C-alpha positions, 0 to 999 in steps of 0.5 A: 690603366696607364702606359708607364712610359708615355702616361697614355691612358689605356683603359679609363678608371671605370672598370671593376678589375684589370688584369695584365697578361705579358705575352712575350713579343706580343706586348701586353694584352689586357683583360678588363671587366666592367659592371653591367648597366641598367639593372633593376633594384629588384635584381639586386634585392633578389641577389642579396637573398641568394647571397645571405642563404649562400653565405650562411651555408658556407659559414656553417662549413667554416668558409667566410665569403667576403664582402668584396666577393659579394660585391663582385656577384652583384655587379655581374661584370662583363669582360673584354680585351684591349691591347697595350694601345687601348685598342679593343680586341674583344668587345666588352660584352662577355660574362667571362674570358679565359686565356689559352696559351702554349708556353713554348709557342707564344703565337698560339694564344687564344681567348675563350669567351663565355656568353653572358646569357646562356654560358655558351663558349667560343674562341678568339685568337690573339688579334681578336679574330673569331676562331670558333663561334660562341656556341659550345658548352665546353672548350678544352685545349689539346696538347701533343708531345713531339720530341719531349716538347708539348705543343697545342695542336687542337681544341676539343668541344662539347655541345649537348653532351656531344664531342667534336674537334677543331684545329687551331684555325677553327677548322672542324676536324671531327664533327660534334656528334660523338658521345666520347672522344679520346686521342690515341697514344702516339698518333692523331687518331681518336677513340670515339663512341657513337650510338653506344659503340666504340671505334677509332678514327683519324682526324679526317674521320676515316675509320681505322677500327670499325665503330662496332665494339662495346668497349675499346681499351689500351693493353700496351700504351696504345700499341695493343688495343683490346676490343669487346663485342657481344661479350667476346674479346680480341686484340688489335695491334698497331703495326705503324703508329705514325700512320695509324695502321691497325691489324686485328691480331687476336679475333674477338672470339674469347671470353676473356684475356689478360697480360701474362708477361711483359718484356722489359728489355725494349726501349719502350719499357714494359711491352706486352709479351704474352697475352693469355686468352680464355675460351669455354673454360680453357686457356691458351696464349698469343704473343704480341704479333698475334701468333697462337703459341700455346693452344687453348687446351689448359685449365690455367696458365699460371706464368711465363718466364725465360721461354717456359709456361707454368701450366695446369691441367686436370689439377696437375702442373707442368712446365711447357716450353715455347716450342711445345716441348714439356720441360717438366711433365704434369704432376700433382706437386704444385711447388714450382717456382721461377728463380729470378736470380739464377733465371731457372725454374725450380721444383721443391722436393724434400724441402729443397728447391732443385733446378729442374733443368739440371735434374732432367739433364 
């Protein structure tokens, strides 16, 4: 590799491959690879046996493994990084080097290195400073979105099937002891699994939702959180998404729950409006604030539109207003529908759909 303006040799002609990465104001960082030295002939004979077997299996699938690919396998190259001046940033001793970078913030450029012996991974910054020791099974970059712009903010790691989180500076945020790790939408909190149970913590490992639940899931893009414990379900609401404040709005005492309706008038899009719950075979309804708006008394609650619920009791059907009054008393006629065009409830009588409110009035 030669610097084009001065003719200075950056990397001598002894490498298997050289890849140049333009990194904006940082100039060019070069990823270089060199063949491993001091291999015994027996090693290459054994590799050839594996190659022939591998090639045969691929050929039967219509895939051709080229000679150059084979040569690359035999060379077992080591990798390192030099800068535009030929200065070594990362020593030529790693099995593989992968680039992590943020296109919006080029200063956030990192090199993931993989150990040649046990395939463990570590992280170096753009200047070759070790950010995370070469000790992890996997490293994944974590991006958060601010003002419609995605930014690299942290790194998630795995080690022996345990998960943890590190900052961009290599500070351990979440210890590598969790069985599962997933960022909660809208803030920096994380859903975790530990000892078979789920909860939510912040990046200082303060517990926001106790790690006591058999399952935690999103009902409303992170604004409402479904919890399961001992075959019973409930709901937490996020009262302050920036600070990550959660309050239990539906106790975990129900056999099942489901979204009954969405409010599409909010800027947030499809926001859960009503949640149907079931307990001991009967149904009721909570609103998103955690208020019980329909008592758990009905055999089923079919739908909710324009402040009215279609409810079933003793194989009869009626319409129940949000204030608890009956718009339509229970009857055996199940031919009841909501007309989205007129925004009125209708009843089928003598093959004609009639507006129920007009009939009652």
